[in-house]
N, C-alpha and C positions, 0 to 999 in steps of 0.2 A: 572468828576467823583468825588464822595465824598471820605471820609476817610475810608469807609467801603469796603465790598467785593461786586463786581458785577460779577456774573457768577463765573469763575475760576480765574479772575484777582485780583491782590492785588496792592494797591498803595504802593510806596516805604516805606511810614511810617509804614503801616501795616506789610510789609515784614520784616522790621528791627525788629519791636516788636516781630513778630513771631519767627524770628531767635534767638533773645535774650531769649525769653521764652523757646524755645527748648533747648538752651544751659543750662539754669538754671535747666530744668527738667532732663537733662542728669546728671548734677552735683548732684542733689538731689537724684537721683536713684542709684548713685554709680554703673554705668553700668560696668559689667565685660567685658571689651572690648576684652579680650582674646578669648571669645566664639563667636566672630563675624565670620561669614562665608565669605571667599574671594574666587575668582575663583581658587586660588591655594590651598585652604584648610582652616581649622580652623585657625584663626589668631595666637593663642598661639603656634601652631606647626610651622606655617610659620615664626613667629618671631625667632624661634630657628634655622630654616634651610631655609632661603630665597633662592628660586631657580631663575633661569635665567628669567623665565616668569614674576615673580614678579618684578625683577629689570628692565626689559625692559618695564614694564608697565608704567614707568616714562615718556616714550615718548607718552603716551596716556592720560596723566593727564594735562589738560590745566592750565596754570598759571592764578592766580587770576587777574593779570593785563590784560590778553587777554580776560578773561571773562567779564571784565569791558568795553570791546569794543576797546581796544588799542592793536594792534599787534596780532600775532597768535602763540606765543611761548608756548611750553609745558615744563613740569618740567625737562624732560630729556635734552632738549636743554639748559635750564638754568644751569643744573648741569655740563654739559660738558664745557659750557662757563666759569663757575666759576673755574673749574679745570685748564683751559688754562690760565685764569687770575692769578690764584694762582702760576702757573709755572713762569709766567712773573714777578710777585711780588717777588717770592723767588730769582730770579736773581737780581732784583733791590736791594734787601736787602742783597745780597751776603750770603744767607743761606747755611749751610752745605748741602751736598747731602742727608744726612739722614733726616734733618729737611724739606728740599724741598719735598722729597718723602712722608713724613708724611702729609704735608700740602696739596699736590695735591690729595692724597688719600682721606683725609677728605673732601676736596672741591667736589670731584666727588660724594661722598656718603652723603653729608650733608643733603640732602632732601629725602633720601631713604624711610623714613616713609611715605612720601606723595604718595607712590605707593599704599597704602591702605587707607590713610586718605584724600587724595586730598590736594590741596593747600588752606589752611584755612586762611582767612584774620585775621591779628592780633586783629582786633576789636572784633572778636568772640571767641578768645582764653581765656576762663576763666582759673582760677588756676588749676582746675581739668583737663581740656582739655590739658593744657600745660604739666601736670604731665603724662597723658596718652600718649601724643605724645613723650615725653622724654623717657618713658619706652619702647615704640615701637622702637624708633631710637636706644636707648642704646642696646636693645636686638639684633637688626640687626648688629650693629658694633661688639658686643661681639662674634657673630657667626663667624665673620671673624677674630677674634683675634685682633681687632683694638681698641686702646685706643685713648682718646681725651685729649692730653696734654693741660693744662690750658694756657701755654705760647704761644700756637699757636692760641688760640681763637680770639685775636684781628686781626691777619692776615687773618684768615678764614672769619671773619666778613667783613673786607675790601674787600676781593675778592668777597664775596657774594653781597655786596652793589654795587660794581663796575660792576658786571654782570647785576644787575638790571638797573643800569644807561645805560649800553650798550643796554639792551633790549628796554628801553624807546627810545633811539636814533634810534634804528632800526625800530621803528613803522613808518609806511608810512604816512606822512602828506598828501600825494596826495589823499588818500582815506578818509580823515577826513574833516568834515565841518570846516569852518574858526574858529568858536568858540571852536571846539574840538582841533584844532591845537594849538590855543593859550593856552588852558588848559594843553595840553601836554607839552608845554614849561615851564609852571609853575611847573608841576610835576617834570620835569627834574631838574629845578633849586633847588627845595626843596630837592630832593634826593641827589644832589651834595653837598648842604650845610650840610645835615645830615651825609653824608659820611665823610666830613672834621671834623665835630663835634665829631664823634665817634673816628676818628683817634687821635684828640687832647686829648680826654678823656682817651685814652689808652697810651698816651705818645709816639705815633708814630710820627716820624719826618715828618712834613708836606711837605717839599720839595720832599721827596721820594714819597709821595702820588700824588703830582702834576706831578711828572715825570711819574708815572704809568698812570695817566689820559691822559697825553700828548701822550704817546706811544700808548694808546688805541684809540686816536682820540676823547677824551672826554673833 
C-alpha cells in the first residue's frame, strides 16, 4: 500500500499527519470545550457537578497502552492502582496521616478528566489541549473541594509512573509475538529509567524509590 488512502484505510504516516492536523485545527478554532455534550450532560455543567456515572466511566476508558496492543487495562484500573501505590509510598516515606490521605485522594482522581477526554497520548497534547485538560481536571477537583499541593506533585508523579510500570509488567507476554515481547521489555526498561530520572530531578531519595519498586515486585 502506498502513502495515500485506499478505501477507508490509512497508513500510519497518514494517520499521524491527520491526527496532528486535527489537533492544530482544534487549537486554531479555540474550541469552547464547555459546550461539548457528554452522556451525563453539557460538559460545563458536568465539570461543576461530576456525578457517579461520569466517575465510573473511567472503567470504560481504555488506556492508550492497551490501545497500542499491550494489555487490557482501563483508566479506572490504573487510577485505583495508582492510589494503592501512593498508599504504599506514603508508608515508605513515613508521611503524616494528613499528607497520606491527600496523596491517595489525588492519586485516585488524577485522571478523572479522562472520563470525558479519553487517554490522550502525550505526543498529541498541544499547549491548548493541555490547558483544556487542566481546566477540566481543575474544575472536577474544585467541585470536591480538593486542592493539589505542589509539595505532593513529585510523590503523585512517582506513584503514577510506578503504576504504569506495573501495568507493563502485567501485560501477558504469552499472547504476544516474540518481537512484541522483546519490545515490551524495552518499554519496561525505558519507563523504569524515566521513573528514576524523575525521582532524581525532584530530589527524591533513590533508595526509597528502589524500595518501593522492590515491594511492588518491579
